[in-house]
C-alpha positions as CSV (number, residue, x, y, z in Angstrom):
1,M,-11.6,28.9,-28.8
2,P,-10.1,26.6,-26.1
3,Y,-9.2,23.9,-28.6
4,S,-7.9,26.2,-31.4
5,S,-4.3,25.3,-30.7
6,I,-4.9,21.7,-31.8
7,R,-3.3,21.0,-35.2
8,Q,-2.9,17.8,-37.2
9,A,0.6,17.6,-38.6
10,Y,0.4,13.9,-39.2
11,A,-2.4,14.5,-41.6
12,T,0.0,16.4,-43.9
13,L,1.7,13.0,-44.6
14,P,0.4,10.9,-47.6
15,S,-2.9,9.3,-47.1
16,R,-1.4,5.8,-46.9
17,F,0.1,6.7,-43.5
18,Y,-3.3,6.6,-41.8
19,A,-7.0,6.2,-42.0
20,R,-9.5,9.0,-41.3
21,V,-11.9,7.7,-38.7
22,E,-14.8,9.1,-36.7
23,A,-14.9,8.1,-33.1
24,M,-17.9,6.0,-32.1
25,P,-20.1,7.9,-29.6
26,V,-20.6,6.6,-26.2
27,A,-23.8,6.5,-24.1
28,A,-23.1,8.4,-21.0
29,P,-19.5,9.9,-20.7
30,H,-18.3,10.8,-17.2
31,L,-15.0,12.4,-16.4
32,I,-13.1,10.2,-13.9
33,A,-9.9,12.3,-13.9
34,L,-8.5,15.3,-15.7
35,N,-4.8,16.1,-15.4
36,R,-5.1,19.9,-14.9
37,P,-1.4,20.7,-14.5
38,L,-0.7,18.8,-17.8
39,A,-3.6,20.6,-19.5
40,A,-2.2,23.9,-18.4
41,A,1.3,23.0,-19.6
42,L,-0.2,22.1,-23.0
43,G,-2.0,25.4,-23.3
44,L,-5.4,23.8,-23.0
45,D,-8.3,25.2,-20.9
46,A,-8.9,22.7,-18.1
47,A,-12.3,24.3,-17.3
48,W,-13.4,23.9,-20.9
49,L,-12.1,20.3,-21.1
50,A,-14.1,19.4,-17.9
51,G,-17.2,21.1,-19.4
52,P,-19.8,19.6,-21.8
53,Q,-18.0,20.4,-25.0
54,G,-14.6,19.3,-23.7
55,L,-16.0,16.1,-22.4
56,A,-17.7,15.4,-25.7
57,M,-14.3,15.6,-27.4
58,L,-12.5,13.5,-24.8
59,A,-15.2,10.9,-25.1
60,G,-15.2,11.0,-28.9
61,N,-18.8,12.0,-29.0
62,Q,-18.3,15.3,-30.9
63,M,-15.2,16.8,-32.3
64,P,-14.8,20.6,-32.4
65,P,-14.5,22.2,-35.8
66,G,-11.1,21.5,-37.4
67,V,-10.3,18.4,-35.3
68,A,-10.4,15.4,-37.6
69,P,-9.2,12.2,-35.9
70,L,-7.1,9.6,-37.7
71,A,-5.7,6.1,-36.9
72,T,-2.1,5.5,-37.9
73,V,-0.9,2.3,-39.7
74,Y,2.1,0.3,-38.5
75,A,3.4,-3.2,-38.4
76,G,5.3,-5.1,-35.7
77,H,7.0,-8.1,-34.2
78,Q,4.8,-9.5,-31.5
79,F,6.6,-12.0,-29.3
80,G,9.1,-12.4,-32.2
81,H,6.5,-13.1,-34.9
82,F,6.1,-10.4,-37.6
83,S,2.6,-9.0,-38.4
84,P,2.9,-6.8,-41.6
85,R,-0.2,-4.7,-40.9
86,L,-1.3,-3.7,-37.4
87,G,-2.1,0.0,-36.7
88,D,-4.2,1.9,-34.2
89,G,-7.1,-0.6,-33.8
90,R,-8.7,1.3,-31.0
91,A,-7.0,4.6,-30.9
92,L,-7.4,7.9,-32.6
93,L,-4.9,10.8,-33.0
94,L,-6.7,14.1,-32.5
95,G,-3.8,16.3,-33.3
96,D,-0.8,18.3,-31.9
97,V,-0.5,21.1,-29.4
98,Q,2.6,23.1,-28.4
99,D,3.5,23.1,-24.7
100,Q,4.9,26.0,-22.7
101,Q,8.4,25.0,-23.6
102,G,7.6,25.1,-27.3
103,H,7.6,21.3,-27.7
104,V,5.0,19.6,-29.8
105,R,2.8,17.0,-28.1
106,E,0.2,14.7,-29.7
107,I,-3.2,14.0,-28.1
108,Q,-4.7,10.6,-28.7
109,L,-7.9,8.8,-27.6
110,K,-7.5,5.2,-26.6
111,G,-10.6,3.0,-26.5
112,S,-12.6,5.3,-28.8
113,G,-14.0,2.5,-31.0
114,P,-12.9,0.3,-33.9
115,T,-10.8,1.5,-36.8
116,P,-9.9,-0.2,-40.1
117,F,-7.0,-1.7,-38.2
118,A,-9.1,-3.2,-35.4
119,R,-8.6,-6.8,-36.6
120,R,-12.1,-7.8,-35.5
121,G,-11.7,-6.2,-32.1
122,D,-14.4,-3.9,-30.6
123,G,-12.0,-0.9,-30.4
124,R,-13.0,-0.3,-26.8
125,A,-11.1,-0.3,-23.5
126,A,-12.1,-1.6,-20.2
127,L,-12.0,0.7,-17.1
128,G,-9.3,-1.3,-15.3
129,P,-6.6,-1.0,-18.0
130,V,-7.4,2.7,-18.4
131,L,-6.9,3.4,-14.7
132,R,-3.7,1.3,-14.7
133,E,-2.2,3.2,-17.6
134,Y,-3.2,6.6,-16.2
135,L,-1.7,5.8,-12.8
136,L,1.5,4.1,-14.0
137,S,2.3,6.6,-16.7
138,E,1.9,9.5,-14.3
139,S,4.0,7.7,-11.8
140,M,6.7,7.2,-14.3
141,A,6.6,10.9,-15.2
142,A,7.0,11.8,-11.5
143,L,10.0,9.3,-11.2
144,G,11.6,11.3,-14.0
145,I,11.4,8.6,-16.7
146,P,10.4,9.5,-20.2
147,T,6.8,8.4,-20.8
148,T,3.6,9.1,-22.5
149,R,1.3,11.1,-20.2
150,A,-2.3,10.8,-19.1
151,L,-4.5,13.9,-19.8
152,A,-7.8,12.4,-18.9
153,A,-9.8,9.2,-18.2
154,V,-13.4,9.1,-19.2
155,Q,-16.0,6.4,-18.2
156,T,-18.2,5.7,-21.2
157,G,-21.4,4.5,-19.5
158,E,-21.2,1.3,-21.6
159,R,-20.0,-2.2,-21.0
160,V,-17.2,-3.9,-22.9
161,Y,-17.1,-7.7,-23.1
162,R,-13.9,-9.6,-22.2
163,E,-14.0,-12.7,-20.1
164,T,-16.9,-10.9,-18.3
165,P,-18.8,-7.7,-19.0
166,L,-16.8,-4.7,-17.7
167,P,-17.3,-0.9,-17.5
168,G,-15.9,0.8,-20.5
169,A,-13.5,3.8,-20.5
170,I,-11.4,6.0,-22.7
171,M,-7.8,7.0,-22.0
172,V,-6.7,10.4,-23.3
173,R,-2.9,10.1,-23.9
174,V,-0.3,12.6,-24.6
175,A,3.1,11.9,-26.3
176,R,5.9,13.6,-28.1
177,S,5.1,11.2,-30.9
178,H,3.2,7.9,-31.4
179,I,5.5,6.8,-34.2
180,R,6.9,3.3,-33.4
181,V,9.6,1.0,-34.6
182,G,6.7,-0.8,-36.2
183,T,5.7,2.2,-38.2
184,F,9.0,2.0,-40.1
185,Q,8.6,-1.7,-40.4
186,F,5.3,-1.3,-42.2
187,F,6.8,0.8,-45.0
188,A,9.9,-1.5,-45.2
189,A,7.7,-4.5,-45.5
190,T,5.7,-3.0,-48.4
191,Q,9.0,-1.9,-50.0
192,D,7.8,1.7,-49.9
193,V,11.1,3.5,-49.8
194,A,9.5,6.8,-50.7
195,G,7.2,6.4,-47.7
196,L,10.0,5.3,-45.5
197,R,11.9,8.5,-46.4
198,V,8.9,10.8,-45.7
199,L,8.3,9.1,-42.3
200,A,12.0,9.5,-41.4
201,D,12.0,13.1,-42.4
202,F,8.9,13.8,-40.3
203,A,10.3,12.0,-37.3
204,I,13.6,13.9,-37.6
205,A,11.9,17.2,-37.8
206,R,9.6,16.4,-34.8
207,L,12.0,14.5,-32.5
208,Y,15.7,14.9,-33.5
209,P,16.0,18.1,-35.5
210,H,19.7,18.4,-34.7
211,V,20.5,15.3,-36.9
212,A,19.1,17.0,-40.1
213,Q,22.4,18.8,-40.6
214,D,24.5,15.7,-40.3
215,T,26.3,14.5,-43.5
216,Q,24.4,11.2,-43.0
217,P,21.1,12.3,-41.4
218,Y,19.4,8.9,-41.4
219,A,22.3,7.1,-39.8
220,A,22.5,9.9,-37.2
221,F,18.7,9.5,-36.7
222,L,19.2,5.8,-36.0
223,Q,22.0,6.6,-33.6
224,A,19.8,9.0,-31.7
225,V,16.9,6.5,-31.4
226,V,19.3,3.8,-30.2
227,A,20.7,6.2,-27.5
228,A,17.2,7.3,-26.4
229,Q,16.1,3.7,-26.0
230,A,19.2,2.6,-24.2
231,E,18.7,5.4,-21.7
232,L,15.1,4.6,-21.3
233,V,15.6,0.9,-20.5
234,A,18.4,1.7,-18.1
235,R,16.1,3.9,-16.2
236,W,13.4,1.2,-16.1
237,M,15.9,-1.2,-14.7
238,L,17.0,1.2,-11.9
239,V,13.4,1.3,-10.5
240,G,12.5,-2.3,-11.2
241,F,10.0,-1.6,-13.9
242,I,8.9,-4.4,-16.2
243,H,7.1,-3.3,-19.4
244,G,5.7,-6.8,-20.1
245,V,5.1,-6.5,-23.9
246,M,8.2,-5.1,-25.6
247,N,6.9,-5.8,-29.1
248,T,8.3,-3.5,-31.8
249,D,4.9,-1.9,-32.2
250,N,5.2,-0.9,-28.5
251,M,8.5,0.8,-28.9
252,A,8.2,4.5,-29.5
253,I,11.1,6.1,-31.4
254,S,10.8,9.2,-29.2
255,G,12.3,7.2,-26.3
256,E,9.1,7.4,-24.3
257,T,7.6,4.5,-22.4
258,I,4.4,3.7,-24.3
259,D,1.5,1.2,-24.0
260,Y,1.2,0.2,-20.3
261,G,-0.5,-3.2,-20.7
262,P,0.7,-6.1,-18.5
263,C,3.4,-4.0,-16.9
264,A,4.4,-3.8,-13.2
265,F,7.1,-2.8,-10.7
266,M,9.0,-5.6,-8.9
267,D,8.6,-6.0,-5.2
268,A,11.0,-8.8,-4.3
269,Y,14.1,-8.5,-6.5
270,H,14.6,-11.3,-9.0
271,P,16.1,-10.8,-12.5
272,A,13.8,-13.4,-14.1
273,T,10.6,-11.7,-12.9
274,V,7.8,-11.8,-15.4
275,F,4.3,-10.4,-14.9
276,S,2.6,-10.7,-18.2
277,F,0.3,-13.8,-18.3
278,I,1.0,-14.4,-21.9
279,D,4.8,-14.3,-21.6
280,E,5.1,-17.9,-20.8
281,R,8.8,-18.2,-21.8
282,G,10.0,-15.0,-20.2
283,R,10.9,-13.2,-23.4
284,Y,10.2,-9.9,-21.8
285,A,11.4,-10.7,-18.2
286,Y,13.1,-7.9,-16.3
287,T,16.7,-9.0,-17.0
288,N,15.9,-9.5,-20.7
289,Q,14.7,-5.9,-21.4
290,P,18.1,-4.5,-22.6
291,T,18.5,-7.5,-24.9
292,I,15.0,-7.1,-26.3
293,A,15.4,-3.4,-26.8
294,L,18.5,-4.0,-28.9
295,W,16.7,-6.7,-30.8
296,N,13.9,-4.3,-31.6
297,L,16.3,-1.6,-32.6
298,T,18.0,-4.1,-35.0
299,R,14.6,-4.4,-36.7
300,L,14.5,-0.6,-37.0
301,A,17.9,-0.6,-38.5
302,E,16.8,-3.3,-41.0
303,A,13.9,-1.2,-42.0
304,L,16.0,1.9,-42.5
305,L,18.7,0.2,-44.6
306,P,17.5,1.7,-47.9
307,L,18.1,5.2,-46.4
308,L,21.4,4.6,-44.7
309,A,23.5,4.5,-47.8
310,E,23.1,3.8,-51.5
311,D,25.6,0.9,-51.3
312,E,24.3,-2.1,-49.4
313,E,27.6,-2.8,-47.6
314,A,27.9,0.8,-46.5
315,A,24.3,0.8,-45.3
316,L,25.1,-2.3,-43.2
317,R,28.2,-0.7,-41.7
318,N,26.1,2.4,-40.7
319,A,23.5,0.3,-39.1
320,Q,26.0,-1.8,-37.2
321,Q,27.8,1.2,-36.0
322,A,24.6,2.7,-34.7
323,L,23.6,-0.5,-33.0
324,A,27.0,-0.9,-31.5
325,G,26.4,2.2,-29.4
326,F,23.5,0.6,-27.5
327,N,25.4,-1.4,-24.8
328,A,27.9,1.4,-24.0
329,R,25.0,3.9,-23.6
330,F,22.9,1.5,-21.6
331,H,25.7,0.7,-19.2
332,A,26.8,4.3,-18.8
333,V,23.3,5.3,-17.8
334,Y,22.7,2.3,-15.7
335,F,26.0,2.4,-13.8
336,A,25.7,6.1,-13.2
337,G,22.3,5.5,-11.8
338,M,23.5,2.7,-9.5
339,R,26.2,4.9,-8.2
340,A,23.7,7.6,-7.4
341,K,21.4,5.1,-5.7
342,L,24.3,4.0,-3.5
343,G,25.6,7.5,-2.8
344,L,28.8,7.0,-4.7
345,V,30.5,9.9,-6.4
346,G,33.6,8.5,-8.0
347,E,34.0,5.7,-10.5
348,Q,36.0,2.5,-9.9
349,E,36.7,-0.6,-11.9
350,T,35.2,-2.7,-9.1
351,D,31.8,-0.9,-9.3
352,E,30.1,-3.6,-11.4
353,T,31.1,-6.3,-8.9
354,L,29.9,-4.1,-6.0
355,F,26.5,-3.7,-7.7
356,Q,26.1,-7.3,-8.8
357,T,27.0,-8.6,-5.3
358,L,24.2,-6.5,-3.9
359,L,21.7,-7.7,-6.5
360,D,22.7,-11.3,-6.0
361,L,22.1,-10.9,-2.2
362,M,18.7,-9.3,-2.9
363,T,17.8,-12.2,-5.2
364,Q,18.9,-14.8,-2.6
365,E,17.1,-13.1,0.3
366,K,14.0,-12.0,-1.8
367,A,14.6,-8.5,-0.6
368,D,12.2,-5.8,-1.7
369,M,14.0,-3.7,-4.4
370,T,12.5,-0.3,-3.6
371,N,12.8,-0.6,0.2
372,T,16.3,-2.0,0.1
373,F,17.7,1.1,-1.7
374,R,15.5,3.5,0.3
375,G,16.7,1.8,3.5
376,L,20.3,2.5,2.5
377,S,19.5,6.2,2.0
378,Q,19.7,7.1,5.7
379,A,22.6,9.0,7.2
380,R,22.9,6.7,10.2
381,V,23.0,3.7,7.8
382,L,25.7,5.4,5.7
383,Q,27.8,6.0,8.9
384,G,27.4,2.4,10.1
385,A,25.5,3.6,13.2
386,E,22.6,1.4,12.5
387,A,21.7,-1.4,10.1
388,P,19.2,-0.9,7.2
389,T,15.7,-1.9,8.2
390,G,14.6,-5.3,7.1
391,L,17.9,-6.6,5.7
392,P,19.2,-9.9,7.1
393,E,22.7,-10.5,8.5
394,S,23.9,-12.0,5.2
395,F,24.2,-8.4,3.9
396,G,26.8,-7.6,6.5
397,P,30.0,-8.2,4.5
398,W,28.6,-6.2,1.6
399,L,27.6,-3.3,3.9
400,T,31.1,-3.2,5.2
401,R,32.6,-3.1,1.8
402,W,30.1,-0.4,0.7
403,R,30.8,1.8,3.7
404,T,34.6,1.4,3.2
405,R,34.1,2.7,-0.4
406,L,32.1,5.7,0.9
407,M,34.8,6.6,3.4
408,Q,37.5,6.3,0.6
409,E,35.6,8.9,-1.4
410,G,36.0,11.4,1.5
411,G,33.5,14.0,2.7
412,E,31.6,13.1,5.8
413,D,28.5,15.1,5.3
414,W,26.4,12.0,5.6
415,A,23.1,13.9,5.8
416,A,23.7,15.6,2.4
417,R,24.7,12.3,0.9
418,A,21.7,10.5,2.3
419,Q,19.4,13.3,1.0
420,A,20.9,13.0,-2.5
421,M,20.3,9.3,-2.4
422,R,16.6,9.8,-1.4
423,Q,16.2,12.0,-4.4
424,V,16.9,9.0,-6.7
425,N,15.5,6.1,-4.5
426,P,11.8,6.4,-4.3
427,C,9.9,5.4,-1.2
428,Y,6.6,4.9,-3.2
429,I,6.1,3.0,-6.5
430,P,2.7,1.8,-7.8
431,R,2.9,-1.6,-6.2
432,N,1.0,-4.2,-8.2
433,H,-1.2,-5.4,-5.3
434,K,-2.3,-1.9,-4.5
435,V,-3.0,-1.1,-8.2
436,E,-5.1,-4.3,-8.5
437,A,-7.0,-3.4,-5.3
438,M,-7.6,0.1,-6.7
439,I,-9.0,-1.3,-9.9
440,R,-11.3,-3.7,-8.1
441,A,-12.8,-0.9,-6.0
442,A,-13.4,1.2,-9.2
443,V,-14.8,-1.6,-11.3
444,E,-16.9,-3.4,-8.7
445,Q,-18.0,-0.5,-6.5
446,Q,-17.4,2.6,-8.7
447,D,-15.2,3.8,-5.8
448,Y,-12.3,5.9,-7.1
449,T,-11.0,6.9,-3.6
450,R,-8.0,4.7,-3.9
451,F,-7.2,5.8,-7.4
452,H,-7.1,9.5,-6.5
453,E,-5.2,8.8,-3.3
454,M,-2.5,6.8,-5.2
455,L,-2.4,9.4,-7.9
456,H,-1.7,12.1,-5.4
457,L,0.8,10.0,-3.5
458,L,2.8,8.9,-6.5
459,A,3.1,12.5,-7.8
460,T,5.9,12.9,-5.2
461,P,7.4,9.5,-5.0
462,Y,10.6,10.6,-3.3
463,V,8.9,12.3,-0.4
464,E,7.7,10.3,2.6
465,Q,4.2,11.2,3.6
466,P,2.5,10.6,7.0
467,G,-0.1,7.9,7.1
468,M,0.9,6.4,3.8
469,A,3.2,3.5,5.1
470,Q,0.8,1.0,3.5
471,Y,1.9,2.1,0.1
472,A,5.5,1.4,0.9
473,T,4.8,-2.0,2.4
474,P,5.5,-5.1,0.2
475,P,2.6,-7.5,-0.4
476,S,2.0,-10.3,2.0
477,P,2.0,-13.8,0.3
478,E,-1.8,-13.7,0.0
479,E,-1.7,-10.2,-1.6
480,Q,0.9,-11.0,-4.3
481,V,-0.3,-10.4,-7.8
482,R,1.7,-12.7,-10.0
483,Y,0.2,-12.0,-13.4
484,T,-1.1,-8.9,-15.2
485,F,-3.1,-8.8,-18.5
486,C,-3.1,-6.6,-21.5
487,G,-6.8,-5.7,-21.2
488,T,-7.5,-5.8,-25.0
């Protein structure tokens, strides 16, 4: 059978880890998008998924034999305030599949109806947030940033009620794991050390099997999660991505970007940029993301303390040692990424000053982040034969300093160096004003032309495509979208 490879490893855990839930059938499911390359990589039959039986499963209307959905329980700090019991309020885990590389991936329905963790919510998803998550998660994957993936988007044929009635939809999400920092917090808050150990052992076997042989496997596990998150956030920063809601229940221990709610990519560079309408104090602003990631990881370390050592002081030392590795790992990845973006091969003590001076100029001049770095990625610009497009004269002294550094490194194959820069400096990102225009067309007119066009374009974000300049153009003042919303 096409779905026979789906297994449910999470269901082998004790019953207090989840709730068995049947998806709530929808009236008239319609397949908006199916990620056929991803389906093939997962060993799933795309033709079957697009057919009546596959669509019934993706919509939650009818599960094939052996597929028993469940909703996982977790806790979380939301904007700094702890909620001891959250969980999948509108998502169901269908099970696991093994991809072509032998890696296990989980398949989840998001917006499939209420669960015991719904907290009086309807358990549904509106069309707009589903299209946003589909587009942005696939864009992140194409940019080479660890992320959950979009397998399918299904329109339900029903309305959901937010501020106004909206078309309903279901997102079919794929991840290495949906375990979050908040999952560990739940068992820590209930003082369920046995459950905490079971969860940690499951996560190690699934995500970090190499640490199982360590003399202190749980401390090594914490170190691995810290490193994965440090790398992830550094990669976000290099492309101007702002997650928007970095709650501990939105941080996956796999190191994947998860839960694309009020997220966005910056246009004009400014470190204090915030998009989330509910983030009034800028807790999750662009520049704060590394700090918040470490704060979240500190909550994970607190939850894991009973496993880190029998002696409390030794457990604290192990936790502090793991957390101490965050900044070094973040800066190593971030600075290496900035060198690559600027075509630099060697490493010098003045690198941080060189980078910060450029970012300060970009802030001062409200320069577009994506286009600034892409504009520098041209051979004639590297040589000094022409100025980068769109940059004012105030960048002149920095450009001279940068070119001097390039010359000091030797090697004058400017074309090769420019090509290497273009492989890390995208020309296309999912610009927020274009995403919002795409959503309006889909919601108001049932027109998915822009959605599919953007999806195709963003699959190759480093390659310039004819006739697509509009997607590389920053918004005009009247086009700017200042706020995004969670959609729940």
